[in-house]
Every structure is written in C-alpha cells, then in structure tokens.
N, C-alpha and C positions, 0 to 999 in steps of 0.2 A: 661468639666473643668469649674470651677467657677472663672470667670474673676474679681469678685468683691473683692477678698481678698486683704487687704492692703499690707501684707507682700510680697505676690506674685508679686503685681504690683511694689513695690519698688525694688525687686530683678530684675525684668525684666528691670526696668529703668537703673539699674547699669550695667547689662550685655549688654543691647542693646546699650547704649551710647558708649561702647567700639568699636562698629562697625561703628561708624559714618564716613562719607566721609572725606578723607584727600585729599589734593591737590598735594601731591607728585607725581612725575613721569609724570606730564603734560609737553608737548613740550614747549620750550621757545618761539618759534615763532608761534603765533596764528593768525587766520584770523581776519581781522579788523571787528569790530562790529558797527562802528559809523553810518553806513547807514542801519543797519539791520532792518527788519520789522518782528515783532512778532505777530502771530495770537493767541490771548488769548481765549481759550475756557473755559467759566466760567458761572456764573449767573444761578444756577440750579433752583431756585424757589424764589418767592417773598413773600410767606406766613410766612417766617422766617427771622428776621433781621440778624441772624447769617449767613444764606446762602447769603443774600444780601451783608453782610460785607466782604466776601471772596474777591469779585472782586475789590472794591476800595483799599483794603489792598494790594493785589498783584500788582495792577497798581502803587501804591505808592512805593513799593519796587523796581519795575522795573525802574520807573522814577528816583529814587534816585541813583541806582547802574548803570543803563545804560541810562543816560539822553538823549543821542542822538538817541536812538532807537525809531522807530515808532511802535505804538501799535494799533492793530485792535482787537476790542472785538467781539467775536462771542458768544452771549448768547444762552444757551440751551433752556431757557424758555422766555416767553414774559416779557419785562421789564415794567410791569404795576405797579400800586399803587404808581406812582410818582418816581420810581427807575431810569428810563431813564433820567428824568429831573435832578435828583440829580447828576447822573454821568456826564452828559454833563456840568453842572455848575461847577463841581469840576475839570473836566479834559477837557478843551475846545478843545484840539487837538485830543482827542480820536475819532477814527472812529468806528462806530458800524455797523455791518452787520448782516442781518437776513437770515435764510434759514436752510434747512436740507440737508442730502445726501440720495440718493436713493439706491436701492438694488445693483446697479452697482458702488456704492461709489462716484457717481458724485454729485456735488452741484446742488440743484434744483432752485437756484436763480442766476441772473446775478451778483449781488453784492458779493455773497459768492464765486462764481466761480472766480471773479476778485481777491478776497482776497486770495484764494488758489494760484493764479498765482503770486501775488505780495509778499506774505509773504515768509521769509527765514526759519522760524522756528515756530512750533506750540507748545503752552504750555497749558497743562491741569491744571486748577487752583485747589485750595484747595476744599475739599469736603469730604463727608462721604464714598466715594469710588472713583474709577476712573470713575466719572460720565460721562465724555465725551469720553468713550472708542470707541463708534461708530464713532464719529468724528475723533478721532486719527487714527482709522483703515482706514477710507476713505482718510484722509490726506496722510497717508503712502502709501496706494495702488495707489492713483491718482498721487501724486507728487514725491514720493521717497525722499522727503526732511526730515530733522531730526525733532524730537519732544522730549519733556520732560514732566515730571509729577512732580508737586510741591505741597507739603503740604497736602497729602491725607491720609485717613485711608484705609488700605487694610486688610480685615478680611478673606474673602473667595476668593480663586484664582481658576478661571476656566482655562481650556486649552487656550481659546482665550485670556484671560487676561494675562496669563503667557507669551504668545507669544508677546503681546504688551509691557509688562514690559522688556522683553529681548531685544526688538528692540529700546527701548528708549535711548536717550543720557544720561539721568539721571532719577532716581526715588527717590524723597524725600518724606518720610512719616512724618505725623505731630505728631506721637508718636512712641515710640521705640518698642512696641509690633508688629506693622505693619512692622517695619524694620526687626524684627526677622522673620516674616512670609515670606517676600520676599527674605531674605538671604537664606532660605531653598529651594528657587527655583533655586539656582545656579547662580544668577546674580553676575557679577563681583563687588567686593567690592568698587572699585574706582567709580562705577556708582551710588551707593546708599548712602543714608544718612538721617539724621534727620533734618527736617525744620519745626519748629512750625507753626501752622495754620496761614495763611496770614492775618487773621482778627486781629492778634496782631499788625499789622501795619496800621490798619484802623484809619485814623486821621480826618475823616470828622466830622464836628460839625454844629449844627444849634442852636446857642446860643439865637437867637431872640425868636424862638418858645419855647425853654426851659425856658427862663426867664419869658415869658408870662404865661406859665403853673405854674411855681413856685409861681409867684405873685398871681395868681388866687386862689391857694390852700394854700397860706401862708407857703410855704416850704422854710426854711432858709438853706443856705449852711452849710453842715456838721452837720445839726441838724435833719436829717431824714435818714432812711435806705430804700432801695428798696428790694422788695421780688417778685420773679417770680415763679409761679406754673408750674407743668408739670405732665401729666399722664404717666404711665409706657410705653405705646405704643401710638404714635401719631395717632389719629383717622382720617387718611387721607380720609376715606370714607365720612366724613362730610365736607371736604375741597374741594375736587376735583370733577369734573363732573362725572356722572355715577357711583357714589360711589367708585371712583378711581379704578374701575374694580374688586373690592373685592367681593368674594362670601358671601352669608349670613353666612356660617359657619365661615369664617374668621372674619367677623364683630362681630359675637357672641363671638368668642374666645378673641378678643382684648377688647371688652367691659367687659367681665368677668374678665380678668386680671386687667384692670384698676379699676374696681369696688372693687376688692379684696384688692388693695393696697392704693388707693388714700387717704383715711382718715388717715390711720396709717402713711403714709409718711408725709402728710402735718400737722399733729398734732405736729410733731417735729419742723417744721418751726414756727408754731404758738407759741409754747413754747418760742422760742427765741424772737419772736415779743413781747410777753407779758412781758417778763423780761426786754427787752430793753425799752419799753414804761414806765413801772412802775419804773424802776431805773433812767431813764433820763428825763422823761416828754416830750420826743421828738416824732416826727411823723414817720409813716410808709407809704411808697408809694407802692401799689400793681400794678404791670405793666406786660405787656406781652413780650415774645420773639416771640411767634407764634400767628397767628390770633385766633385760636380756644381757646386760654387761656383766652380770654375776657369772655368766657362763663362759666369758672370754678372758677373764682376768688372769687365770693361771697360764693359759696358752700364750698370751701376748705380752704380759708384763711381769710374771713371776717365774715360771719354769725356766726360761732361758737365762736367768741371772746367774752370775758366779756365786758360789756358796757363801763367800764372806759377806756378800751383799744380801743374799736371799734371807739370811738369818735376821736381818734388820727390817724385814718387810712384814707388815701386818695386813691381813686381807679382811675386808668387810664382806662377810658372806651372806648377808641378808639385805634386802631392800629397805629403804628408810623414807621418811617424809622430809620436806625441806626445812622444817623447824629443827629437827635433830641434826641434819646435815649442816645447817648454818652454825649451830653451836659447836660442831667439830671444826668447821672451816675457820671460825674466828680464833681458834687456838693454834692453828698450824702456822708455820713460817711462810709457806707459799703453797699455791695450788696449781698443778699442771693438768690441763683438761683438753681432751679432744672435743668435748661438748661445750656449748656456749653459755649455759645458764648457771652452772656451778661457779664459774668465775664471777658472774654478776653477783651472786649471793655472797661470795667471799669478799668482793669489793665493798658491798654495803656494810659488812660486819668487820671491816678493818684489816683485811688480809690481802697482800699482793697476789695476783693470779695471772697465769699465762694461758692464752688461748691457742692451742695447736690446731690450726684451721685446715680442714680438708675441703677441697674445691666443691664436693657434693653437698656441703652443709649450707646451701642456699646463700643468698646475698646478705643475710642477717649479720654476718661477720663484719660488714662495713661499719656497724655501730661502734666497734672498738677504735677504729680510726677517727670516727666522728667525735669521740670524747677525748681523743688525744693520747692514747696509750700504744702508739705504734711499736715501741720497743718490746712490748709484751704480746704482740700478735706474731705468730710464727706460721706463715703459709707453708704447709707441711711439705709440699713438693719443691719448695725453694729453700728449705731449711736443713741444716746438718745438726746432728746430735750435739756437737760442741757449741753450736750457737745457743741452744737452749741451756746447756750446762753453764755457759759463761754468764748469762743473765741470772740464772738461779744462784750461782755463787756470789754475784754482786749483791743480790738481795740478802744473802746470809751475812756478807761482810759489812754491809751498810744498810741495816734495816730501816733506820730513820730516813735515809734518802729515798728508799723504796716507798715508805709510807707517805712521804711528801708527794711523790709522783702519783700514787694511787689517789690521795685526797684531792689533788688538783683535778683529776678526772671526775671524781664524785661531786665536786663543786659544780662542774659543768653540767653534770646530770641533774643535780638539784635545781640549777637555774632554768634548765629547759622544762623540768616538771612544773616548777612554780609558774613559769610563763604560760605554759599550755593549760594548766589547771585553772588559771584565771579566765581563760576563754571558755573552758568547759562550764565554769560557774555562770558566766554571763550568758551562755547558750541556753540555760535553764529558764 
C-alpha cells in the first residue's frame, strides 16, 4: 500500500479521529495520585534532536498535569552529547537511573532495581515504535504493576507487541494511522487514543547560545528561514559502532536508494530557497536535525545554488541540542524540513514550518494531517519546487495569517494532550 498519497492520509485522519479515547464510563472514585512515582522509559538516542526532544516534552506534560508526581527517567541510551546536563538543568528534581534488564527480566543495576521497587507506574515515551518494549515486559513480569504507552507510532505488530499493547492501561499513538492499526488488534476502545508526539510540548530554550550564533552570522529575527536536509534512509551504519550491525548488502541497498533520490528531493527545497532569497533579499540557515546531516548540507543544499543566492546562505557546521535549536527556530520566519521533529519544535515556539515528507519516513507524517496543517505538508514525490516556494512566499507576505494557521493547529495539539493526560493521571 502506498502510504504517501495525500487523499488517503486525509481520509485516514478523518476516520481515525473518530476512534479517539473518551473519558466516559470511568469510576468516579479514583486512587489518589499525589504521591505517585512514574518510571519514564524514554531517551532512545542522542544523534537526533527529535529523539532527544521527546523526553523533556513528556516530562513537561507530566509536571503540568500531575505536578505532585515524582518522575524517574530510565533512558534507553546513554545521555551523552550534553543531553544529561540539559535535562538536569531543566528539571532539577528529576531522578535519572541507568541499567538494563537481563534474560530473566531482572534489572542489572542497583539503581534500576530500586526504581522498579519505588515506582507505581511505568510510562513508555514517544518514539518511532514502542522502543522500550523490552523494558515494559521486564517491568510487567517482575513487578506486576501497571504501565502505559504514550505518543508512539505503531506500524508493524508482532505477537509479543500485541500482548504488551493488550496489557497496557492505555495506548496513545502519535498519529491516527497507528491508532487504526492497534484498533484492529481488538484492544478496548476506552484504552486507546490519539496523543500528538510529546515533542510538541518541548519548551526548553537556550537563548544565549542562539543569540550568539545569530549575531555571529548576522541573522535578524524573522529575516531568515531554516532548511534541514534528509536522506531517504538514515545511514545508521555511518553513525553507530560496528556499522550498526548492518550487512554489506543492506548498506549497498540503503546507499543506492539514497543516491537515487537525494538530488531530485533537495532540488525542490533549493527552488524555494532561491525564490525566497531573490524575492526578499533575506538569508537562509542550513542546519541539522541529525548528526549525519552535517555531511550532506554542502552537496545537496549549498553547492548547487547560484552565486547570488549562495552568498546569503549560512551553514550550521556543528550539531546542537534541541534547546539551542528551538531558540533559533523561534526567531526564523519559517522552517523547511525533510525531518519531522524540527517543525514540531518550531510550531511550539511560534514559527510556521513545512514538512517535506519522504515516503520512507514512516507513517508518523500522518500527525500533520491529524492536526490540520495539510497546506504545509509536501509529499515530496507529488510536490514541485514552485509549490513549496508559493507557500513560503505566502508566509512572508502575510505572517499574521500564517501564525493564525499554526496556532489553530497547536490548539488542537494542546486539547489532545490535555484530554489524554487526564486519563494518564487517572490511571495512576
């Protein structure tokens, strides 16, 4: 099935939203949650500021809706690249525990064992799937305590995953196509619903670093745009140790796919960049969402530009964290991204954003139709450069209208977060 078709996606959004969770039928007397301890399993990797952003976004939602609850973060990956320092500075009361579980489902560190004992509830955070499924299974097998899944994409469902979904107190998917997938598994409707990616609530900023960068490169507020590249398939074999365990055959297949599409895809973004610079005289900032994108910026977005445009382009040549990135995004006129999560952060911080969606980027792109920003989703194989440029110039010419469009979407996001967080609270 071709998941990239715009009409199919819009139809799925309409039908899927009809099955969103309702709170009817819940008992009036609920367990007190004031002293509840939540074990948050999140933080899947640090090579992607979107994956970093899931965690502070969900912590912010939990603190806002369940302020008295204690939160323990159990990261799946190492909190390197400065991520741990960022989280501790933002959330001083947050406890972070490290460790894994063995084949007998037992925690292999004393701190994780203590967290299993102290926590009342385990929550699997936003992500490209139920990334913490091994941890959820260990938690359930070892403690017998309840758990929930919040803001995930569920595309393929194995038998083991189906059992985990059925045992959860709730399963919230971050777009409605996943909701359709799990509805077909026979889960009770009162346990499932739509909760936009928790990165929509990520409010961390680093204005000091952002202002320093903007001054260095003479970037003026709302007088530049940001553009983020992406290959069709992330070359994890270049990022992770031991070629990420990929075979040479898989490496060759991914490289061939990326080589086939990269120029055609990015030529459409360059068209919009050229039109924007020539019509406004303003600048363009090329920046990354993932570490590997630092290596493709020149080839795909800068070098092919005509000289009059190229001199207006600034290149971000180092990786950054989502707080600094968000502080830049909130100052730009608009963001054009082949990645999904920088537009989410831009939306939260008051900036219009376009998602240039490649068909290989999973069904998570459905979320943009679900929140009602169809005009700013560009299915890249169905899109021409002038289509992107036209919408970009509209934002430039009537920024107030663009902001109203963005804010209407954010109001929908907040409504879904409020509704689902009430159920999370009651599940404690």
